[in-house]
N, C-alpha and C positions, 0 to 999 in steps of 0.2 A: 504494498500501500503506499504512494507515494506521499512524502510528506508534506502537510499544507501549512501554507503561512497563518501567520494569528489572524489574518482578515477571512480567510478561508475556512478555519477550524470556527470562528465565531459564526460564520454564516452557515454551516453545517448543523450546529445547535442549536440555531435560532427556534424559540417555540417550544425545546425539548423539556425533558425534564434536567438534560445536563445544563441549560441555560440560566445561570444566578442572574442574571438581569432581568429578562421579561418573561412574565405568568404564562407558564406552558399549558394551566387550564385556560385564561381569557384566551389565548389562542386556539385552543382546541374546542373550545365548547361558547367563546363569545362572552363570558360569563363566569365570575369569580365570588366563592362565598366570603372571600375576604374584602370584597369590595374596594374602596377607595383605602381601606387598611392595609391593602396586601402589601408586602415588603417588596415584590416583585412589580415591574412595570407593564401596565395593560396599554399598549399602544392600539388605540382606534385607528384602522384603516383609512385611508382618505382614498381610496377607489375599491370597491369589491360588489360582486354580485349579487351579495345576500344582505339582505335586510333585516335588522331583529326588531320586532314590536314587543317590547317587552310586560311581561305580566297582563297580556292583551285576554288571553281567555280565562273565564271563571267559572270553574268546575261546580256546577249547582248542587251536587251530592256531597260537596267537601267544603266546611267550616272550619279555618284555620283554629277555632278558640275550641273545637270539639276533639275531645281527648282521644278518638277513633279515628282520627282524619286520616293517620298512617294507614290503617286497615283498609280504609274506604279504596284507596286509589289503586286502579287497576282490577276493580272486582269488574263481574260481568252485570252490567247495567242496561238494558235495551232502552230505557228513556232517555238515560243519559246519553248512551250512544247518538239516539236520534237528533238530541239536543246540538250535540258537539257536532255533526255532520253539517247540522244547517249553519251553525257557527262555520265553518270550515268552508263551507261554499260560498257563504256569503263574502269571507276575507278573499279569498281565492278567485273568483268572477270579478270584485269590485278591483282590485290591483291589478289581475291580467287585462282588463278591458281599458284603465286609465294610464297606465306607465308601462306596460309592454310585457312581452312573452313570461310567464312563470315556469321558469322547470321544475320547479319541486318547493314544496312547503312543509312544513313541518309542525309540530307543536309538543310541547315537551308535560309529560305527565308527570314531573317531579314536582316535590311539594317544597323543596328549599326555597326558602325567599329570595333569593337571588336566581333561581332557575323557573318557579311556580307560574304556569299560565303564556311562556315563553312562546311567540310565535317566530319562525325563520323562514323568510322568502328568500330562493334565489331565483332569480331572475336569468333569461337569457345574456343581457346584457349589461355591463358596468354601469351603462350612462341612464338605462332606465330604473336603477336599484338608486342612484346618485337623486333622478329626479322624486322617485316616491318618495325617500327620507324629507325631500324641501318641502313637498307638497302634504307632508303630513303635519308638519311644524302648525302648531296651534288648532290642531284639531281634536276632536273627541269622538269616542266609541263608547256605547252604551253607559253614558253620563262620567266618563272619566276622558283625561285628556289622554291622546295616544305618544308614548314613549319610543321614537324611530331613532336607529341609528346605522350605521354602514356595519358589521359585522366580519370579522376576519373569518367567519366557518365557510366555507367551499365543499368539505369534503366531509360528511354526513356521518359516512363511516369510521373516519377516527372520533369524532365527536360523542358516538355512540353506546352504552354501557354493552359489553359483548355477554357480560352473564343474565343481562337480561333479553338480549337478544333470543339466549337459547333456553329461556325459560324460566329463571328466577336470579334476581338478584340479592345479595345477603345482606345489602344495605337498604333495599326497598327503595321508598319512593324520593328518600333525602340522599339518594346516591348522586354525585357531583357529574358524573355523565350522563349523556340524554336518555330518556325513559321516553322514546316517541309514542303519542298517543295515535291508535289507528281510526283509518276513516275505513267505511264501509266497502267492500269491492264493487257495488254499485256505482257508489259516488265515485270512487280511484276513476273506473271508467269512463264516467260522465265528465269529469275536468279533464284527466290526460288523454281521452278517445284512444288512436292508435301509438300517442308517443309512448316510450319506454316511462312509466310510473315508477318511482322507489319501490322495490320491491319487500324493504322491511317490514311494509304493514304486512305482507301475504300471512307469515304466521298466525297473526293476532285478531283475523277478521272472524269475525263472530256472527254478523249481522247480515244477512240481506237486502232485506227491506230498508224503505226508509218511512217514517214518517213523522209527528210535526216537532218543532223545534220552539225555542224561546221565541215570542213577537220581537222581533231586533231594530236596531236602531244604527243604520249607514254610517257612513264618515260625516262628520260636520257637525260646528256646533248649534246652539239654538234647539228648538224642539225637536222632538225623538220620537223615532217609529216604534222603539220599546214600550212606548206609553209610559204612563206615569210609575208607579212603584213597580207593581209586579210581583214585589218582595218576595222574601223568604228563598225556598229554593225550587220555587213552583216555575214548572217549564211553558206554561202557558199555550198559545195558539200558533201555528208557525205562521209568520206571515208572507204578504202576496210574494212571489217571482217579480210580477210586472210593476214594481213602487218605482219611483223615479229615480235616478241615480246623481248623488249631487258632484 
């Protein structure tokens, strides 16, 4: 093996566990449990195909105040799956139509504060991802502001928990690697069509059909398509697909 210069060596270990300067978790996952207190540097990319929408998905069957929140994640729940499919479709279609082709979209099923509800959207073009981030500034979804930023994650195989993919992770939903929440096979076919869609979902598909989701508000401030409270963990009635888009 040829001897590497100092610069070449630093480049070869960049973003790995050997890198003592840059955070390997942020580089792989786009999120770190230490946040701003991390002893290593989090370098936000100036260009990337991937946009991170922080904590955008709110799982209606989980309340972090509940002692059994840990055990609820990942359980078979047809009603919540339908709710999630509805959420996933709305976000995917909206971003794909407004900003450019979405190659892949993933939602974390982790419940650690730095990962819960994180949505990763990988566009075909870096310019589209940048445009998406800028357009979502000062915009709202489901009554809360959207926090969008470019993410260093482009290879989700490296970001995903391999134990979870094989059927069981000892750390459960608090794992610091991605546990991706699966969409139904029907929805995957509808959104990705003949394109090669991510096959990570295949093992965990459990629901072939789709039903109602929660009434949903699209992007934008002001009045809502979700309606007023709808509160609790209720799923509500699925909103119409023919609604005007903003």
